[in-house]
SELUMFI-58802 format. One record per residue (C-alpha): x, y, z. Coordinates in steps of 0.2 Angstrom, whole numbers, padded with zeros to 4 digits, always signed. Layout:
% residues N
XYZ
...
***
This chain:
% residues 287
-0029+0055+0024
-0047+0050+0025
-0053+0041+0041
-0066+0026+0042
-0073+0016+0055
-0075-0003+0052
-0088-0012+0062
-0086-0031+0066
-0094-0033+0083
-0113-0034+0084
-0114-0042+0102
-0123-0027+0109
-0128-0025+0127
-0147-0028+0128
-0147-0041+0114
-0154-0039+0096
-0166-0026+0101
-0152-0014+0105
-0143-0016+0089
-0154-0003+0079
-0151+0011+0092
-0133+0007+0093
-0130+0008+0075
-0140+0024+0074
-0129+0031+0088
-0113+0025+0078
-0119+0034+0063
-0122+0050+0072
-0105+0049+0081
-0094+0046+0065
-0102+0061+0057
-0100+0072+0072
-0082+0067+0073
-0079+0071+0055
-0075+0053+0049
-0076+0050+0030
-0082+0031+0029
-0092+0019+0038
-0091+0000+0034
-0096-0017+0040
-0091-0035+0037
-0099-0046+0024
-0102-0061+0035
-0117-0072+0040
-0108-0080+0055
-0097-0071+0067
-0078-0075+0064
-0071-0088+0075
-0058-0077+0083
-0072-0066+0089
-0082-0079+0097
-0094-0093+0093
-0105-0092+0078
-0121-0090+0089
-0115-0072+0092
-0125-0059+0083
-0120-0055+0065
-0130-0043+0053
-0132-0045+0035
-0121-0032+0027
-0131-0023+0014
-0147-0022+0024
-0136-0014+0038
-0129-0001+0026
-0147+0003+0020
-0151+0007+0039
-0135+0017+0041
-0139+0027+0025
-0155+0033+0034
-0145+0038+0049
-0131+0047+0041
-0129+0060+0028
-0111+0063+0024
-0100+0047+0026
-0097+0034+0012
-0105+0017+0015
-0098+0000+0011
-0094-0018+0015
-0076-0021+0019
-0077-0032+0008
-0091-0040-0001
-0088-0059-0004
-0092-0062-0022
-0099-0080-0018
-0114-0073-0009
-0123-0063-0022
-0124-0065-0041
-0115-0050-0049
-0130-0043-0058
-0140-0043-0042
-0125-0036-0033
-0123-0021-0045
-0142-0018-0043
-0140-0018-0024
-0126-0006-0023
-0134+0005-0036
-0149+0006-0025
-0139+0010-0010
-0130+0024-0019
-0146+0032-0025
-0155+0031-0008
-0139+0037+0001
-0137+0052-0010
-0122+0045-0019
-0112+0038-0005
-0110+0020-0009
-0093+0011-0011
-0091-0006-0018
-0078-0016-0009
-0075-0034-0016
-0065-0049-0012
-0064-0067-0017
-0072-0073+0000
-0064-0085+0012
-0074-0091+0027
-0078-0108+0022
-0088-0113+0037
-0102-0100+0034
-0103-0106+0016
-0106-0124+0021
-0117-0119+0036
-0129-0110+0024
-0128-0120+0009
-0118-0107-0001
-0107-0114-0015
-0089-0113-0010
-0078-0115-0026
-0060-0118-0026
-0048-0103-0024
-0044-0102-0042
-0062-0102-0047
-0066-0089-0034
-0054-0077-0042
-0061-0081-0059
-0078-0076-0053
-0071-0061-0045
-0064-0055-0061
-0080-0058-0070
-0090-0049-0056
-0079-0034-0059
-0083-0034-0077
-0102-0037-0074
-0103-0022-0062
-0094-0011-0074
-0105-0015-0088
-0121-0014-0077
-0116+0004-0072
-0113+0010-0090
-0123+0014-0105
-0121-0004-0112
-0136-0014-0107
-0132-0028-0119
-0128-0046-0114
-0113-0052-0104
-0106-0069-0108
-0093-0076-0096
-0087-0093-0091
-0096-0092-0074
-0110-0079-0077
-0121-0076-0092
-0133-0061-0092
-0145-0059-0106
-0147-0040-0102
-0137-0029-0091
-0150-0016-0087
-0148-0006-0071
-0161+0008-0068
-0159+0019-0059
-0140+0020-0062
-0129+0026-0047
-0129+0044-0044
-0110+0045-0045
-0097+0033-0052
-0097+0020-0038
-0078+0018-0032
-0073+0000-0033
-0061-0006-0020
-0053-0023-0020
-0048-0030-0003
-0033-0042-0001
-0014-0042-0003
-0011-0057-0014
+0003-0052-0026
-0001-0063-0041
-0020-0062-0042
-0028-0048-0031
-0015-0034-0034
-0015-0038-0053
-0034-0037-0053
-0033-0020-0043
-0022-0014-0057
-0033-0019-0071
-0050-0015-0064
-0051-0006-0047
-0052+0012-0041
-0044+0007-0024
-0035-0007-0015
-0037-0011+0003
-0022-0019+0012
-0022-0026+0030
-0010-0017+0041
-0005-0018+0059
+0010-0015+0071
+0018-0032+0066
+0017-0030+0047
+0021-0011+0048
+0025+0002+0034
+0038-0009+0027
+0026-0023+0023
+0014-0010+0015
+0028-0002+0005
+0032-0019-0003
+0014-0023-0008
+0012-0006-0016
+0028-0009-0025
+0020-0025-0032
+0005-0015-0037
+0015-0002-0046
+0023-0016-0056
+0006-0023-0061
+0000-0006-0066
+0015-0004-0077
+0012-0021-0085
-0006-0017-0089
-0003+0001-0095
-0012+0010-0080
-0006+0024-0070
-0002+0019-0052
-0008+0036-0046
-0025+0033-0052
-0028+0020-0038
-0032+0025-0021
-0022+0016-0008
-0031+0011+0008
-0027+0001+0024
-0037-0009+0037
-0029-0005+0053
-0030-0017+0068
-0016-0009+0078
-0016+0003+0092
-0030+0016+0091
-0024+0026+0107
-0028+0044+0102
-0012+0050+0108
-0002+0039+0097
-0013+0036+0082
-0009+0051+0071
+0010+0047+0072
+0006+0029+0069
-0002+0034+0052
+0011+0046+0047
+0023+0033+0038
+0008+0026+0029
+0003+0043+0023
+0021+0045+0017
+0019+0029+0006
+0004+0037-0002
-0010+0029+0008
-0025+0040+0007
-0037+0031+0018
-0037+0021+0034
-0051+0011+0041
-0050+0007+0060
-0057-0009+0066
-0064-0010+0083
-0065-0027+0090
-0074-0022+0106
-0093-0020+0107
-0092-0001+0110
-0087+0008+0094
-0095+0025+0100
-0081+0026+0113
-0068+0024+0100
-0075+0037+0089
-0077+0049+0103
-0059+0046+0108
-0052+0049+0090
-0063+0064+0087
-0050+0077+0093
-0037+0069+0081
-0048+0068+0065
-0042+0085+0058
-0024+0079+0061
-0027+0063+0052
-0035+0073+0038
-0019+0084+0037
-0007+0069+0034
***
């Protein structure tokens, strides 16, 4: 099982001037510990359960560019990119640039977006849910075409591109991950378009809940004629990260076929979490 760290708290001691050194230290810590992935949220205001919107929040792809310069082995991604924030043609270009400059380490995480407050606050269009999923599907189609030999037009209901030129192309086929567990729309799109799913997991939902979602995904794969085994199963873990219990907590997910876990640190000191888990990384990899 691969291991990732998901950053959500940018309220650093020392204020904004301390954020760059903190992120550099996080990058060094995850690589020293043997982590496989480093991700940040795609938000412009801090989430309300974390605190008021005046708490620091960094723009995601700018942050990944910084982290690319301070790491050399971990994959880098947003968990996940809200499709309302960037035109899909520009998003494909942004991620291709990240992949080239990081030496082939970009992952594209995508989701339908949900945080209405920040849309309204910053004047970003917030379509109804059904339309956001239509735009998500078209975004998946656009990025796939942009990262191919086809540089012709794209004509969708919501997006029209006269040309789909993306030069330079990514250094590797960028893995596309869809975040979310909706059984009728999200998991159906995973089956049709994605390389990986990302499901929310914690002590309350438990392996039984993930098993159910994966069974739904398997049925969608059968319906669209795709091999279920071709899709990587990943989880975002918000449960107990105590290093003495973490490996055993992950074992039943690994038994279900989950191949990657992203641990989410709510507190402001991610380096401490990474250092605590470092002695268990090999055991996680062995699951």
